[in-house]
N, C-alpha and C positions, 0 to 999 in steps of 0.2 A: 835616369832619375828614378828613384824608388817610387812605386805606386803610392798615391795619397799624399805626396810631398810636392809642393809647387815652388817654382823659382820666384825670387824677389822681383825679377824684371820680366817674367814670362817664360814660357817653355823653351824659347830660343836661347836662353842664357843658361850657363852651367851652374851659376851660383844658386844655392838653395836657401830657402827661408829657414830661420832658426825654429826649432821645435820646442815651444814652450809647454805644450800639452802632452800629446801622445808620444810614445817612443818613436825613434827614427825608424822609418819603414813600416810603421804599424798599418795593418790592413785587415778589415773584417773579412770573413768567409765570402769569397766572391760569388759562389753558387747561391748562397743564402741571400746575399745582397741583391743579386739579379732577380731572384724569385720574388722577393718582397717588392722590388721596384716594378716588376712586370704586373704584379697583382694590383698595386696602387694605381699604376697607369691605366690598367683596364677598368678600374672603378672610377676613373675620372679625377683622381687626385692631382692637383696642380702644385701644391706646396706642402712642406713638412716642418714640424716643430720638434726639435730634440730638446725636451724640457729638463730642467733641474729645478731644485727648490731652494728657497732661502731658509732662514732659521724658523720662520713661521709655517713652512710648508706651502708657501705661495709659489706657483710655477713661474719659471722664467724661461725665455727662449728667444732666438731669432727665427725668422721665417725664411726657409730655404726652398727655392724652386725645385721641383721634382727632377729637372734636368741635372741638378748638382747633387743628386742623392748619393752617389758613390763617394764624393768628397765629404759629404756630411757624415756618412758611416765611418769614414776613416779619421774623423776628428778634426775636420777643417775649420769648424766654427770656434773661435776663441772668445773668451769672456773675461772682462776685468771684474773678478768676483768681489773685489774690495768695494765696488759700487753697489753691491747687493747686501741686504741686511743680514748681519750675523754670520758671514762665512769666512771671515779672516782676510788676510792679504790686503789689508787696508793701506792705501798710499799709492801715489802715482808711480813710484819706482818699482812696484811689484810686477812680476810677469803674469801673463794670462793663464787661465785654465781652458781646456778644451772639453767639449761634450762628445761622448761616444754613445749613440743611441742603442738601446737594448731592442733588438729587432723582434724579440718575443713579446714586446709590450705594445705592438702596433695597434693603434685605434684610429679608424676613420671617423671624424666627428659626425655623429648622427644627424646633427642639424646643419652641417655644412660639408657635403661629401667631397668638396674640392681640397680639404685639408686633412692631413694625417698627423697624429700625435704619437710621440715616443717618450718614454721615460728614459733618462740617460744617466751615465756616470761621468763624473768630472775627473780629468787627468791633469797633472801638474808636473812639469819637468820629467815626463816619461813614466810617472807612477800614478796610481789612484790617489786623488787628492784627499789628505787626511781630514779636511773640513767639509767634505761632501756628506750630507745627511744620508743619502742613499748608500754611499760607500761605507758609512759607519754601520748601518744595519747589515750590509753584506759581511763585514768582518765578524760581527757577533754570530751571524748565521753560520759562518765557516767554523767557528768554535763549537757550535752545537753539532754540526756535521761530523767533526772530529770525534765527538762523544757518541755518535751513532744516531743523532736526532735530526728530524725535520721539524721546523717550528711552523705550526698552522695558526692562522688568525682570522677571526671574524669580527667585524666592527658594526655597531648599531648606530647609525648617524641620525641625529635629531637636529632640526634647524627651523628657524622662523622664515616665513615668506610674508612680506609686508608691502602695502600700497599706500601712497600718500593720499590724503583727503584734500578737499578744496583749500584748506589752510596749510597744506604741506605736512601735516602730522601723519606719521606712519602708523598703520593699523592693519588688522587681518585683511586678507583678500576676499573674505566672505561677506555676504549681506547681513546674515544673522549675527547679532552681537550676543555671544554666549554669556550668561549671567552667573553661572555656577562657579564653584571654586576649581573645578577640574573638567576640562573639555575633552578628556581622553576618549577615543573611539567614537566620538559623536558623528553619526552618519549624515546628519543634516549639514554639518560643517564640511565633512569630507566631500559630499556631493556638490556643494557649492564651490569647492576648490578644484573641480575636475579640469578647468582650463589650465591649471598648473600640473596637477597630479597625473593626468592621462598622458601627456607627451613625455613626461619624465619616465613614467613606467614603461612606455613604448620604447624609449631609447635604451633603458636598462635591459629590456628584453632583447633588443637588437644586439646589444653588446654580449649577451650570453653569460651574464654574471649570476644567473640563477635567482632572479627576483622571486621571492615567495610571498611577500605581503608589504603593504604600506598603509598608513593610517593618519588620521588626525590625532596628534599627541595631546598631552595634558595642557600645554600652553595654548592660548588663543593666537592662532596663526602659526602654530608649530606642527611639524610633520616628521614622520619617521619612515624610512625605507629600509627593509631588511633583505639581504641577499646572501648567497652562499659564501662559505669561508673558502680560503685558499692558502697557499704558502704565504708567509708573512711579507715577502718582498712584493709579490703580486698584489696582495691586499693593500699594502701601503701605496703602491702605484695607483690602484683603483680609487682609493680614498682621496688622493690629490686630484685625480681627474673628476671624481664625483662632485667635489665642491665647485670646480670650474664649470661643470655641466649644469649644476643646480642654478648657479648664477645666470647662466645663459638662458635657461628655460624661464626663470623669473623675469628676466629682461623682456622676453617676448610678450608678456602680458602687462608690461608697465609696472612691474613690482621689483623689489630688491630682496635678495636672500641674505640672511644674517647668520653667521657662524659664531657670533659673540656668545660666550658661555652663558651669560645672564643679562639679557638686554632689558629686562623689566624686573623691578624689585618685587612686584606683587604677582609674578608669574614664574613658571618653571624654568629651570636651567636646561641647556641643550647638552646632553651627554653624548658620548661616543664610546659606549662600553666595549672593552676589549674582551673577546672570548678566545682563550688561548689553550692550545694543546700541543703535545709533542708526539710525533709519529716515528716509527722505526724508519731510518733513512733508506733501508733496502726494501722492506715489504710494504711500507705505508700504513702499517697497523697502528691504530691510536693507542699510545702507551699510557694514557690517562684512564682508559677503561680497565675494569678488573680483568685479571688474567683468567685462563681457563679454570683455575682452581678457586676463583673468587677474589674478593678484596684481600689486600696484603695485611700483615699483622697490625701496622699502624692504622690503616683504614678500618679494620675490624674493631680495634679498640675504640675508635671514635664513631663507629656505626655509620660509615658513609660508603656508598657503592662506587669505589674508584680504586686506583692503584696507589701504592705508597709513593711512587714517583710523583704523582699529582700533588700529594700532600707535602712532599719535600719542596716542590715548585712553589706551592702556596706559602710555605714557611720562608722561602727566599724573598718572595714579594712582601711579606709582613716585615721581615728584618730590615728591608730597605724602603719601606713604604713612604716615608717622608721625602726621601731623595727622589724616588720615582715620581711622586706627585709634582715635584718642580718641573717635570717634563710632560707628564700627562695632563696636567692642569697648569698651563704655562703662562697665563696672563694675570695681571692685577685683578681683572674682572672675574677670573675663574673662582676666586675665593669668596666673592660675593654670592656665588652659587653653591659653595660647599657649606651650607648651613642647614640645620634641621627644619627650620620654619621661617624665620624672618618675617616679611610682610605677607606671607601666604596665609590663607585661612586654615590650611591643614598642613601636614608635614610635606616637605619638599621632595622626599624620596632620594635626596642627594646623600651620598655616603659621608659620614663625619667621623667615623671611628676606624681604627686599625684593627679589624676583626674579620673572621671568616665564618661562614655558616652554610648549612644545607639549604639551598634555595632561598636564603634570607636576604631580601633586598635592602634591609637597613644596615647591612655590613658592607665594608669596602669590597670584600672578596666573597664570592659564593660559588657553590657547585650547583649549576642549574639542574633541575629535575629531569629535563628532556634531552640532555646531550652530555657527553663526557668531555668537559672542558672546565677551565677556571675562568670566571668572569671577574674582571676588575671594573667596578662601577665608578671609580675615581679617575675617569678619563673624560675630557670634554671636547667639543667640536673645534676648539682652537689648537688642538695638538698638531705637532709635526709628526706624522705617523711613522716615519723612518726612525726618528729619535726616540719616540715613545715605545715603539716595538723593540728597539735595541736595548734600552735600559730595562724594560720588562723582562726580556729574555735573559739578559745578563744576571739579573737578580734571581730569576727562577733557576738558572744553571748553578748559581752559587748555593742555593738551597739544596739542590740535588747533590752537588759535589761534597757538601759538608753534612749531608743527610740530616738536615734540620727538621725539627718537630714543630708543626704549626700551633700546637696546643689545642685545647678543647674547642670544638665548634660552638658558636653562639647562635642559637636558633630562635630566640625570642625577639620581640620588637625592641631594638636597642634605643630607639628614640624615646622610649618610656623610662629608661634608666636615668637616674640622677647622677650628678657629677661625683658625689661621694661614693656612690655604689660603683661607678665605673673605675674610679681611682682605687678603691679597695680590691677590685677584681683585676687590677693591672692592665686595664684596657685604655690605650692611648688614643688621643684625638689626632686626626689628621691635621697637618699644618693649617693654621687659621688665616694666614696671609701668604702672598708670594714670597715675602721676605723670610718668613719662617721656613718655607720649603727650600729656598735657596741656601739658607744657612745649613740645613740638613744635607743638601746636595754637596755643599762645599766640604763638609767634614766626613762624608761617606765615600769610601774608595770605589763604590759601584759606579760613580760618575766617570772616573778614569778608566775603569774596567770596560765600560760600555763605549765611551766616546773617544778614549785615548786622551792623554794629558793636554795635547794641543787644542782639541776642540772643546774639552771640558772647560778650560779657562775662558775660551771665547764665549761659550754659552753662558757661563756664570756672570761674566762681566756685562754682557749684553742685557741679560735679564735683570741684573741689579739696577742698571740704568732705567729699565722699564718700570721697575718698582718705584724708583725715585720720581719718575714723571707722573706716576699715578698718585703718589702719596702727598707730595708737597704742594700742589696747587690748592688754593682756598676757593671753593666754588660759591657761586652766588647764593644758592639755596642754603648752604652752610652759614654764610655770612648773615643772611636774612633771619635765620632762626637763632643765631648765637650773638649777634652784634650787641644787643642790650639785654641779653638773658641774665647776666649776673650784675 
């Protein structure tokens, strides 16, 4: 019997089980498998989770004893992915997918040393599954590699941590009730949040992700943790794990963590800004930095210290901005956060315009002053990082391949511009609702380019149903204010 394949009736029988997932005879590198297992065993790990994600980026897995680690590595665990949100293969007649753990992604849970986490790839009928979000990112990364690029990504996660009061109403975990319009960087609130912040910072340090700062953010009960960038696949893996870990740390203090983009109408949205750059696949040199001779011709024309490659990448993001936003801001609630002011006492700092600028935080895209990358501010904490990174990279590569021009940078406070002025200048608004974003996604070929036609249609149909669920209910507050208004 081939290694990694088991009999229907046990090892004593010659008949073998059908292989719905990995190819027949599939086997991971036995030396590497043995080394990882030995390390985990020495660290006291008793069980493993080979995780994959649904359309929302929520991790899914079975728990496998360490004694069955070799079988797990060879794709023994099968999943009916039709039972998972937004992955396709719906229906009881469909075959299962198998998970193959990426051994380079190993994480021993900092709060439970008996369990190990792996990011995994889904296989179906002997091939990588076309509906696997991680596999979708892998395919776009392979296209970038063929062009000579490595895609690097940093994410700036913001989220709320809330505790119920005696009446069950959720509020900040702090004692002090901040009264100003903006709680950003407040040290009193940060110090009162140490029971949450300190263990999370300790865990991030233990993981070696290069944590360099964390703070009380603008919202009451909102926090941000910033750590080093990496290749996009690793960063997407880390973002999924981070959300899982944040929830666990919050639970330890009797609180809940929320990654809802806009949980409160009168407080700030939770962004997850993407900081993107391309490096030379062979040397690792950042290709968005100016070369030895300085900025390129296009960059010199616009007075920005970067390469022309970076500007072509920006132009691709601008050209496909609305379709990208259907993925980077993927929920009905996302668009309740993509407003300039709303119920806030001041501007929200959320991007609302398809524009780019030099360190301009009122634009969707900016060139930060302290690093050579392109930041997309129209990304929120509800994003599936594999899908968001895939469509962002696909759009950037399109701009590079067509040598697109991003147009003049806009460096003023765009919130102050009126609609007529914006229209006259040809500056477009980002989609105002999930429906508008999905309509753009449907008509833009970048969706198929990034996801493949199979998953593009799955994503579109699933999100259209999500729009309908959010739009059609008539809520009690709406009825109360409108029932006898006219």
